[in-house]
Legacy VTK file of the C-alpha trace (Angstrom):
# vtk DataFile Version 3.0
C-alpha trace
ASCII
DATASET POLYDATA
POINTS 497 float
85.926 101.475 103.180
87.637 104.903 102.911
85.717 107.745 101.265
86.528 108.553 97.608
89.961 110.173 97.388
90.892 108.932 100.864
93.496 106.179 101.343
94.748 104.211 104.290
98.321 104.679 105.483
100.467 103.329 108.296
102.445 105.833 110.323
105.596 104.246 111.716
108.450 105.447 113.912
111.864 105.826 112.228
112.727 102.218 113.164
110.679 99.213 114.246
107.038 99.246 115.272
107.320 101.395 118.412
109.282 104.514 119.198
111.822 102.819 121.475
111.750 99.314 120.026
114.971 99.354 118.004
117.336 101.888 119.519
116.546 105.500 120.463
114.220 107.576 118.311
113.615 111.294 118.060
111.547 112.833 120.892
109.389 114.591 118.284
108.464 111.320 116.553
107.566 109.660 119.855
105.556 112.669 120.987
103.669 112.730 117.687
102.775 109.028 117.892
101.578 109.461 121.488
99.461 112.413 120.346
97.850 110.294 117.646
96.977 107.699 120.291
95.236 110.415 122.282
93.336 111.449 119.147
92.295 107.841 118.465
90.810 107.515 121.942
89.143 110.948 121.976
85.336 111.287 121.646
85.861 114.181 119.198
88.920 113.315 117.087
89.030 116.537 115.045
89.029 118.629 118.190
91.735 116.389 119.615
93.855 116.905 116.483
93.612 120.647 116.969
94.400 120.506 120.674
97.436 118.350 119.913
98.524 120.973 117.381
98.604 118.436 114.572
98.205 120.436 111.371
97.424 117.568 109.005
93.871 116.293 109.265
93.468 112.522 109.342
91.320 109.794 110.865
93.185 107.523 113.279
91.651 104.051 112.930
93.832 101.663 114.907
97.090 101.378 116.819
99.648 98.640 117.391
101.125 100.343 120.455
100.552 103.616 122.269
103.874 105.004 121.006
103.912 102.836 117.907
102.444 102.222 114.467
99.083 103.804 113.641
96.579 103.040 110.891
95.125 106.276 109.507
92.930 107.535 106.679
93.800 110.652 104.698
94.157 111.921 101.155
97.441 111.719 99.222
97.705 115.495 99.604
97.381 115.185 103.367
99.980 112.426 103.329
102.372 114.771 101.537
101.653 117.497 104.052
102.288 115.095 106.937
105.717 114.234 105.570
106.582 117.919 105.681
105.063 118.358 109.135
106.623 115.245 110.690
109.786 114.236 108.781
110.801 111.974 111.674
108.097 109.346 110.999
107.512 106.967 108.083
104.252 107.142 106.131
103.601 103.811 104.383
100.631 103.031 102.095
98.445 100.090 103.074
99.140 97.102 100.817
97.451 93.726 100.550
98.577 90.098 100.574
96.822 86.869 99.620
96.743 83.211 100.732
99.528 81.246 99.002
97.239 78.469 97.814
97.872 77.148 94.295
95.669 79.036 91.807
92.725 77.366 90.134
92.513 77.831 86.346
89.591 80.050 85.314
88.252 80.908 81.846
89.137 84.286 80.370
86.499 83.997 77.644
83.707 81.662 76.524
83.375 79.877 73.190
81.464 81.821 70.524
77.680 81.445 70.597
77.804 79.950 74.078
74.272 80.744 75.214
71.914 79.260 77.774
70.314 77.041 75.113
73.722 75.672 74.185
74.773 74.584 77.667
76.064 71.117 78.539
74.868 69.696 81.843
77.400 67.711 83.867
76.482 65.758 86.976
79.023 65.341 89.791
78.644 62.456 92.233
80.562 60.669 94.959
82.408 57.621 93.663
81.644 55.767 96.892
77.843 55.899 96.871
76.801 57.822 93.764
75.208 60.624 95.777
75.175 64.046 94.039
77.696 66.634 95.213
76.340 70.161 95.539
78.534 73.267 95.467
81.362 71.766 93.392
83.079 74.130 90.942
83.217 72.699 87.401
85.501 74.318 84.806
85.934 73.131 81.213
88.434 74.520 78.693
88.017 74.070 74.941
91.311 75.973 74.474
93.377 75.743 77.647
96.357 77.794 76.408
94.104 80.777 75.695
91.804 80.109 78.670
88.697 79.694 76.501
86.020 77.779 78.368
83.196 77.958 80.866
82.602 77.314 84.541
79.619 76.686 86.801
78.753 75.407 90.260
76.729 72.258 90.857
73.217 72.662 92.269
71.521 70.572 94.950
71.216 67.702 92.451
74.935 67.830 91.637
74.299 69.328 88.182
76.308 72.149 86.587
75.410 73.828 83.256
78.467 74.746 81.182
77.929 77.329 78.441
80.221 75.772 75.861
78.261 76.569 72.717
76.790 73.135 72.031
75.168 70.031 73.490
78.391 68.060 73.005
81.908 69.436 73.071
85.487 68.193 73.187
87.363 69.868 76.010
91.102 69.964 76.537
90.827 70.083 80.316
88.029 69.547 82.819
88.558 70.573 86.443
86.171 69.813 89.300
86.791 71.190 92.781
84.771 70.168 95.835
84.859 72.443 98.856
85.965 69.584 101.094
85.992 65.828 101.532
87.164 64.787 98.035
90.160 64.679 95.747
89.671 67.309 93.047
89.317 66.043 89.467
91.398 66.757 86.348
90.480 65.131 83.035
92.252 65.883 79.755
90.927 65.627 76.183
87.427 64.373 76.932
84.141 64.858 75.127
81.338 66.256 77.254
77.701 65.705 76.405
74.638 66.723 78.384
74.061 64.168 81.102
77.745 63.258 81.513
78.391 62.004 85.051
81.748 62.529 86.769
82.699 60.741 89.990
84.882 62.229 92.719
86.998 60.105 95.048
86.484 60.693 98.768
89.485 61.464 100.975
90.765 58.521 103.017
92.487 59.801 106.147
94.876 56.835 106.187
96.058 57.616 102.642
99.811 58.224 102.332
99.993 61.647 100.731
103.235 63.515 100.024
103.483 64.861 103.577
103.090 61.440 105.190
105.423 59.820 102.665
108.313 61.986 103.854
107.227 62.198 107.503
105.557 58.939 108.589
104.824 57.915 112.157
104.937 61.315 113.906
105.132 60.892 117.686
102.486 62.332 120.011
105.177 64.408 121.753
106.591 65.989 118.594
106.879 69.766 119.063
106.305 69.757 122.826
107.315 73.021 124.488
107.259 75.058 121.265
104.682 77.788 120.618
103.687 78.326 116.971
101.739 81.257 115.507
99.639 80.833 112.369
99.129 84.246 110.747
96.316 83.480 108.325
92.538 83.378 107.768
91.926 82.091 111.282
91.623 78.541 112.639
88.217 76.911 113.023
87.415 74.628 115.959
88.167 71.050 114.911
88.332 67.744 116.755
91.945 67.257 115.602
93.138 70.715 116.685
93.817 72.241 120.093
93.993 76.028 119.780
95.926 77.766 122.548
94.486 81.236 121.832
95.278 84.097 119.502
93.941 87.412 118.239
92.081 88.915 115.314
94.078 91.957 114.168
91.696 93.077 111.396
90.702 96.686 112.204
87.042 96.968 113.111
86.602 93.290 114.013
86.553 91.723 117.469
90.086 90.823 118.658
88.811 87.638 120.283
87.290 86.384 116.991
90.380 84.579 115.681
88.466 81.619 114.207
87.920 80.841 110.530
86.889 83.803 108.353
84.892 81.568 105.991
87.788 80.506 103.728
89.133 77.466 105.595
92.710 78.167 104.527
94.155 78.791 107.996
92.515 75.655 109.377
94.188 73.552 106.685
97.545 75.207 107.392
97.149 74.617 111.128
96.436 70.916 110.652
99.647 70.398 108.688
101.554 71.772 111.653
99.642 70.560 114.664
96.726 68.161 113.976
96.478 65.631 116.814
94.212 63.023 115.232
95.143 59.511 114.179
94.078 57.778 110.963
91.673 56.433 109.976
89.484 58.579 112.271
91.581 61.747 112.084
94.688 63.347 110.646
98.126 63.974 112.133
100.356 67.009 111.635
104.123 67.132 112.018
104.184 68.643 115.525
100.964 67.652 117.325
102.256 68.685 120.753
102.978 72.339 119.943
101.059 75.199 121.512
99.096 76.403 118.490
97.959 80.020 118.258
95.729 81.672 115.659
96.257 85.240 114.438
93.569 86.174 111.941
94.595 88.902 109.484
91.906 88.309 106.831
88.523 89.931 107.446
85.292 87.952 107.386
84.902 86.598 103.853
87.900 88.653 102.675
90.414 87.309 100.175
93.212 89.677 101.141
94.980 90.886 104.278
96.545 94.298 104.849
100.154 94.875 105.754
98.867 96.649 108.874
96.922 93.609 110.111
99.917 91.372 109.358
102.373 93.650 111.175
100.075 93.816 114.192
99.660 90.030 114.211
103.427 89.501 114.157
103.789 91.975 117.025
101.127 90.153 119.051
102.663 86.734 118.336
106.022 88.000 119.587
104.403 89.471 122.696
102.600 86.180 123.343
105.884 84.272 123.440
105.662 82.396 120.151
108.843 80.709 118.918
107.899 80.225 115.249
105.546 82.198 113.002
103.988 80.591 109.926
102.922 82.964 107.135
101.274 81.142 104.227
100.573 84.381 102.401
102.225 86.826 100.025
101.948 88.419 96.634
102.041 92.099 97.480
104.827 94.592 96.927
107.516 94.774 99.627
106.682 97.335 102.296
108.274 98.806 105.382
105.484 97.861 107.774
105.837 94.095 107.342
109.631 94.347 107.145
109.654 96.270 110.435
107.497 93.558 112.000
109.838 90.835 110.733
112.804 92.725 112.187
110.922 93.068 115.480
110.300 89.324 115.589
113.887 88.412 114.829
115.177 90.929 117.386
113.001 89.183 119.986
114.094 85.613 119.314
111.355 84.492 116.902
111.871 82.837 113.490
109.411 83.373 110.623
108.701 80.950 107.772
106.935 82.254 104.640
105.491 80.778 101.443
107.417 81.369 98.206
104.209 82.054 96.252
102.438 80.245 93.429
103.074 82.089 90.162
104.704 79.239 88.214
108.442 79.839 88.563
108.145 83.599 89.062
110.454 85.316 91.596
109.912 84.606 95.291
107.088 86.796 96.571
107.198 89.114 99.572
107.425 88.612 102.538
109.266 85.352 101.778
111.762 87.367 99.725
112.717 89.403 102.798
116.113 88.252 104.048
114.779 88.063 107.620
112.263 85.341 106.669
112.820 81.703 105.747
111.332 81.152 102.267
109.750 77.783 101.423
109.082 76.372 97.934
106.693 73.484 97.223
107.658 70.022 96.035
105.685 66.881 95.339
106.151 63.201 94.663
104.639 61.020 91.991
102.527 58.223 93.420
101.356 60.185 96.484
98.047 61.209 94.890
95.458 59.157 92.968
95.218 59.149 89.180
92.839 61.599 87.546
93.227 64.378 90.148
94.370 67.997 89.732
97.746 67.262 91.314
98.775 65.487 88.109
98.885 68.935 86.509
101.448 70.098 89.080
104.167 67.646 87.996
107.046 69.506 86.318
110.849 69.526 86.188
113.288 69.813 87.772
113.213 66.320 89.199
115.341 65.283 92.146
117.935 62.588 92.564
114.899 60.368 93.041
113.006 61.011 89.793
109.660 60.635 91.521
110.322 63.909 93.363
109.585 67.203 91.604
109.244 70.918 92.289
105.576 71.837 91.852
104.751 73.601 88.585
103.047 76.425 90.478
105.915 77.119 92.911
107.849 80.365 92.799
111.617 79.960 92.901
114.728 82.091 93.244
117.915 82.728 95.163
115.901 83.756 98.249
114.565 80.193 98.618
115.750 78.620 101.883
113.846 75.329 102.030
111.454 73.091 100.139
108.657 70.972 101.604
105.658 68.885 100.512
102.974 71.115 98.999
101.183 68.928 96.418
98.074 66.929 97.346
98.174 67.564 101.111
95.336 66.208 103.251
94.575 68.315 106.314
91.919 69.702 108.597
89.166 71.950 107.233
86.143 73.557 108.892
83.686 70.707 109.352
85.978 67.958 108.058
89.029 67.509 105.832
90.256 68.762 102.464
93.069 68.333 99.948
94.969 71.500 99.047
98.050 72.432 97.052
100.427 75.371 97.223
103.376 76.912 98.975
100.664 77.625 101.577
100.922 73.910 102.382
104.696 73.513 102.066
105.343 76.395 104.469
103.513 74.785 107.440
105.126 71.454 106.563
108.488 73.157 107.090
107.192 74.954 110.190
105.885 71.739 111.724
109.146 69.945 111.107
111.076 72.951 112.452
108.975 72.866 115.630
109.885 69.212 116.110
113.584 70.014 115.696
113.362 72.974 118.064
111.568 70.900 120.698
114.550 68.541 120.630
116.931 71.486 121.197
116.143 72.718 124.741
119.343 74.736 124.894
118.095 76.953 122.040
114.581 77.203 123.464
116.049 78.386 126.765
118.141 81.184 125.223
117.263 84.820 126.015
114.688 86.145 123.547
116.966 88.248 121.372
118.534 88.187 117.904
121.006 85.489 118.960
118.108 83.178 119.726
116.328 83.679 116.397
119.661 83.297 114.604
120.233 80.008 116.430
116.737 78.772 115.478
117.312 79.666 111.829
120.721 77.998 111.857
119.202 74.846 113.374
116.551 74.763 110.644
118.854 75.498 107.722
121.580 73.096 108.836
119.051 70.284 109.323
117.853 70.378 105.697
119.026 67.862 103.109
119.158 68.653 99.367
116.979 66.550 97.077
118.880 67.455 93.916
116.684 70.248 92.559
119.301 72.988 92.854
119.533 75.911 95.284
117.133 78.298 93.515
114.418 75.621 93.676
115.034 74.120 97.124
117.508 76.297 99.013
119.107 74.034 101.600
116.616 71.273 100.811
114.005 69.296 102.785
113.928 69.280 106.595
LINES 1 498
497 0 1 2 3 4 5 6 7 8 9 10 11 12 13 14 15 16 17 18 19 20 21 22 23 24 25 26 27 28 29 30 31 32 33 34 35 36 37 38 39 40 41 42 43 44 45 46 47 48 49 50 51 52 53 54 55 56 57 58 59 60 61 62 63 64 65 66 67 68 69 70 71 72 73 74 75 76 77 78 79 80 81 82 83 84 85 86 87 88 89 90 91 92 93 94 95 96 97 98 99 100 101 102 103 104 105 106 107 108 109 110 111 112 113 114 115 116 117 118 119 120 121 122 123 124 125 126 127 128 129 130 131 132 133 134 135 136 137 138 139 140 141 142 143 144 145 146 147 148 149 150 151 152 153 154 155 156 157 158 159 160 161 162 163 164 165 166 167 168 169 170 171 172 173 174 175 176 177 178 179 180 181 182 183 184 185 186 187 188 189 190 191 192 193 194 195 196 197 198 199 200 201 202 203 204 205 206 207 208 209 210 211 212 213 214 215 216 217 218 219 220 221 222 223 224 225 226 227 228 229 230 231 232 233 234 235 236 237 238 239 240 241 242 243 244 245 246 247 248 249 250 251 252 253 254 255 256 257 258 259 260 261 262 263 264 265 266 267 268 269 270 271 272 273 274 275 276 277 278 279 280 281 282 283 284 285 286 287 288 289 290 291 292 293 294 295 296 297 298 299 300 301 302 303 304 305 306 307 308 309 310 311 312 313 314 315 316 317 318 319 320 321 322 323 324 325 326 327 328 329 330 331 332 333 334 335 336 337 338 339 340 341 342 343 344 345 346 347 348 349 350 351 352 353 354 355 356 357 358 359 360 361 362 363 364 365 366 367 368 369 370 371 372 373 374 375 376 377 378 379 380 381 382 383 384 385 386 387 388 389 390 391 392 393 394 395 396 397 398 399 400 401 402 403 404 405 406 407 408 409 410 411 412 413 414 415 416 417 418 419 420 421 422 423 424 425 426 427 428 429 430 431 432 433 434 435 436 437 438 439 440 441 442 443 444 445 446 447 448 449 450 451 452 453 454 455 456 457 458 459 460 461 462 463 464 465 466 467 468 469 470 471 472 473 474 475 476 477 478 479 480 481 482 483 484 485 486 487 488 489 490 491 492 493 494 495 496
């Protein structure tokens, strides 16, 4: 972490991520970036700054390229001084982005007089064998609109103590989330008393969820010849996944450690695209034959990723010859670093698909809102998840031509939306097993997986020189292959692939 008063900034050339990446740049800007690289590698950085005649003091932490973007630490005053010293470079604050998984409701306050002595104990068990489930998150709301309630995690005996201000309480909503292996529970208008037992339904890998309803019977060869980058929390080893390589671009962490960061999100995303298993023993993604690469931008145990790590990951994915980049993340303010990376990808023949975000009909989040990305909303279908699960709370208008189809309540929408895809109740790979997740985090890889299948069937596009014409052709193929479901353009863009 930076010292008090010190912030992290990204120093960029006037265009792109490197000095000569997008047209000529000023010799002074290139020389300055090369000098910072020398400082970064020097045993005594302060002395190196002086020898390079750089007036503004800063700590150079990381670099995307020798003559390219640099991650630095300095004070706002030093940042201001640098702008005066080097007007030919861009100085961009570090910003943070988050996984685009559907949010879980949490209490904002507890009922009055909710003490330890007034807790209600709830036991959570498996519906199949009655065994207790440890580590499940239990949340009960006595006033859902005002987020009044309590939450707790089950212990080794499957018991959670909810501080609801009594030994028996009527709750408007009860949510139970298991880490993996089960459908998550939603119950409305129930009375809880100490000793109440709630059962959770185990995931069946042959179950027809929303993804498999729209895309049944995926061939083994789907996606062959296409290389897909997953810019996310990393991908864990899994029997249904074949990982082709990747890189960890989090500053200070080992580049070769591109596996799961402890969150499991990237593993779930990867399975939607490229899982190679077959039910009932495994799960199948939409493009099992792709070359799957993992670019971890979230630090170990971290819930956010910096624009610097994301920009570096995009750069590495382009350099590694990826054709499609999946970014199931967003939520931060637009910034020049990520935009420059998107422009770099498109200029080198790579298409990027991004999650719309999950703020319940709010505007499309960045980077999906960038015109160089393909933005994906989340839709669902009634009947593709069991009764009594959290997905029932995601059903909302507008409905499609087929009234069973709906745009998920959590999905962001807007004119930037390019596509929609299944994102409600999606079964996929997870570290150590399988999990059900919801969000535009899930709809984005559904679109990416389907796009990989389409691209694999278009060898003439795959063979094009890696330039803007190629990425334009990929985007045109994707957008012209979508079919509207009747939601309207701001909800679905061109529709479902």
